[in-house]
C-alpha positions in Angstrom: -13.6 -19.8 -29.8 -15.6 -21.8 -27.4 -18.2 -23.0 -25.1 -18.6 -19.8 -22.6 -19.5 -17.8 -25.7 -21.4 -14.7 -24.3 -25.4 -14.9 -25.6 -24.7 -11.3 -27.4 -22.2 -10.4 -30.3 -21.7 -7.4 -31.9 -20.6 -7.4 -35.3 -18.8 -4.0 -36.6 -17.8 -3.9 -40.1 -15.2 -7.0 -40.0 -14.9 -6.7 -36.1 -16.9 -8.7 -33.4 -17.2 -7.3 -29.9 -17.8 -9.5 -27.9 -19.5 -8.3 -24.7 -16.5 -8.6 -21.4 -14.0 -10.7 -24.1 -11.3 -10.2 -26.1 -11.8 -7.9 -29.6 -11.8 -10.7 -32.4 -11.2 -9.3 -36.2 -13.4 -11.4 -38.0 -14.4 -11.9 -42.3 -17.8 -13.1 -42.0 -18.1 -14.2 -45.3 -14.6 -16.5 -44.9 -14.8 -18.3 -41.9 -18.2 -17.4 -40.5 -19.3 -18.0 -36.9 -18.4 -19.9 -34.1 -20.6 -23.5 -34.0 -24.7 -22.1 -32.1 -23.9 -18.7 -32.5 -25.6 -16.6 -35.6 -26.2 -13.5 -37.5 -29.3 -12.5 -36.1 -30.1 -8.6 -37.7 -27.6 -6.0 -39.6 -28.9 -2.0 -38.8 -28.7 0.0 -42.1 -25.5 0.2 -43.3 -23.7 4.0 -42.8 -21.5 5.5 -44.8 -19.1 3.2 -46.1 -15.9 5.6 -47.4 -12.4 5.9 -46.7 -12.2 9.3 -44.8 -8.8 11.4 -44.6 -7.8 12.9 -41.6 -4.8 15.6 -42.0 -2.5 17.7 -39.5 -3.1 20.8 -42.1 -6.8 20.3 -43.5 -5.0 19.7 -46.9 -6.8 17.0 -48.8 -5.2 14.0 -50.6 -4.1 15.1 -53.5 -2.6 18.3 -51.6 -0.5 16.1 -49.5 2.9 17.1 -50.2 5.6 14.9 -51.6 6.8 12.5 -49.1 4.0 13.0 -46.4 3.9 10.3 -44.2 0.2 8.5 -44.4 -1.2 6.6 -42.1 -3.5 3.2 -42.5 -3.5 -0.4 -41.7 -5.3 -1.4 -44.0 -4.2 -3.9 -47.3 -6.9 -2.0 -49.6 -6.2 1.1 -49.0 -2.6 1.0 -49.4 -3.4 0.1 -52.5 -5.5 2.3 -53.0 -3.0 5.2 -52.1 -0.2 3.5 -54.1 -1.9 3.3 -57.3 -3.6 6.7 -56.8 0.1 8.1 -54.4 3.6 6.7 -55.3 5.0 9.7 -53.6 3.3 9.3 -50.4 5.3 7.3 -48.1 3.3 4.8 -46.3 3.1 4.1 -42.2 1.3 1.1 -40.3 -1.5 3.0 -37.9 -2.2 1.3 -34.9 -4.5 1.4 -32.2 -8.2 2.8 -31.3 -9.5 5.9 -32.8 -8.9 8.2 -30.2 -5.2 6.7 -30.5 -4.7 7.2 -34.2 -6.2 10.9 -33.8 -4.3 11.5 -30.9 -0.9 9.9 -33.2 -1.4 12.3 -35.9 -1.8 15.5 -33.4 2.0 14.9 -31.9 3.2 14.7 -35.6 3.6 10.9 -36.2 1.6 11.5 -39.5 0.9 14.0 -42.0 -2.5 12.4 -42.4 -4.3 9.5 -42.0 -7.4 7.3 -43.7 -10.3 6.0 -41.2 -13.4 4.5 -41.8 -16.1 7.1 -41.7 -19.3 5.4 -40.7 -16.9 4.6 -37.3 -15.8 8.6 -36.8 -19.2 9.3 -37.7 -20.4 7.3 -34.8 -17.6 7.6 -32.3 -19.0 11.6 -32.7 -15.6 12.5 -34.4 -17.3 13.7 -38.0 -15.9 16.8 -37.3 -11.9 15.6 -37.7 -12.9 14.1 -41.0 -10.6 16.7 -43.9 -11.6 14.5 -47.1 -14.0 11.8 -48.2 -12.6 10.2 -50.6 -14.2 9.4 -53.4 -15.9 5.0 -53.8 -14.7 5.9 -57.3 -11.0 5.9 -56.0 -11.0 3.7 -52.6 -13.6 1.1 -53.2 -14.7 0.4 -49.7 -14.2 -3.1 -47.8 -17.4 -5.6 -48.5 -19.0 -4.7 -45.2 -17.7 -1.0 -43.9 -20.0 0.9 -42.0 -21.9 -2.2 -41.1 -23.0 -3.1 -37.4 -24.6 -6.7 -36.9 -26.0 -8.6 -34.0 -24.2 -12.3 -33.9 -26.6 -14.5 -31.4 -25.9 -17.6 -29.3 -28.8 -19.6 -31.2 -31.0 -19.5 -27.7 -34.5 -18.2 -28.5 -32.4 -14.5 -28.9 -33.2 -14.4 -32.7 -36.6 -13.0 -32.6 -35.9 -10.0 -30.1 -32.7 -9.4 -32.0 -34.7 -8.6 -35.7 -36.3 -5.9 -33.7 -33.5 -4.4 -34.2 -32.9 -4.4 -38.0 -33.1 -3.1 -41.1 -34.8 -4.9 -43.3 -33.1 -3.3 -46.9 -29.6 -5.0 -45.1 -30.6 -8.5 -44.0 -30.3 -11.2 -47.1 -33.1 -14.0 -46.0 
């Protein structure tokens, strides 16, 4: 990031959306924020589970051998390889509506997405099955929205929307 960073940004899971800027993937724990930016607040964590969406309504264990299953997550691929080594894992890119459209067009038999994002976008009815956390442990920040701010006395204002149970300090 450069010195012209906007004053407010939103951390969604492992994603930072900079208003009026580009979309940046960010693993907060690994690389932290740019100088002068701090995590000011975190909202209550939404459902962190992964969700399966299938074209024909089949659950993960009911998908036929050789089914084409879309995901962009290495974490999900690892769990799928253990649980369903008989399915074909296919790369899945694009925003959520694009991913769902590709499922409906027949590019995939099923896809896996974060349930929190689907619910926040009003797409809960598209979920075929919530995947068990015992089989698909969620990513550390999945379901979390945090607010990162430039350190310009905005920290107190952001705390007004924070969920105290989600904050570390």
